C-alpha angles and dihedrals in degrees: 000000000000122000119215101227092198090061098034098052097055090044091052092049090046092050092046092049092050090052091049092050089047090051098055102030111107114251115213127196117229092252096050092041092064096038130085120263090206139034140176143215127195109205120211132183126235092277092055095254115145109245104166151343133230124202114200122203127190114229130179089261104037142301123320108208115200105198128192120179134172131195097017114147108264117256140053121333136177117242120198146162106240124207103242127057095226130106113187116149127293081029097232084124087076089072124213129325113303101263115160093161095052097235128160117263128265142061087243094049112123088215096059129264138271110270084239096056112109135162121285120267117239106210113196123226095273089062090235120119139171118186142153118227123187120213113190092178100065136060141196090216111117118230094029116120089234094049118130084211094068120137096289097030125223141262138210114231132190115203132210094243140035120274110244086211093228115053108101130253102013112001094250089274099154128218124003106245103177136019139186129182114229110241137179 
């Protein structure tokens, strides 16, 4: 059998190129393909004044939250994802912590933590803070059980006190002082 090199060479190059493109092309699952890669929450205090913004980015391993706040009382404050996308003062409308797996509260809990449990914020004396918080237990992918875009949405809430990371159901974190609905 004789191989025509003028035909074989271009076909081999084309096949190799197709394999290389397939190897580096991103592969999206149907749920991620139709879901936002980014989201946002504008946080307001009880008087309705804007006190911050959070930008959420979906990563391969969870959601990166870039939070910027101004005018928050200095000190340690709990920061959570809450189960309902509603922020009517005094922010009890945001429901409890986002907890699709029905775990006990607290990052130090032996039984796991709520998906909405996150580390405390440490606000400096000037009341302004920029921080990145990673949450591996939530997703922006719609249709997933741990999606912040479930039927009633989700909100980000800052509390008056620190979360003790163990007291169920809310970490003894005190009043809710700022709230923002997570939106696409």
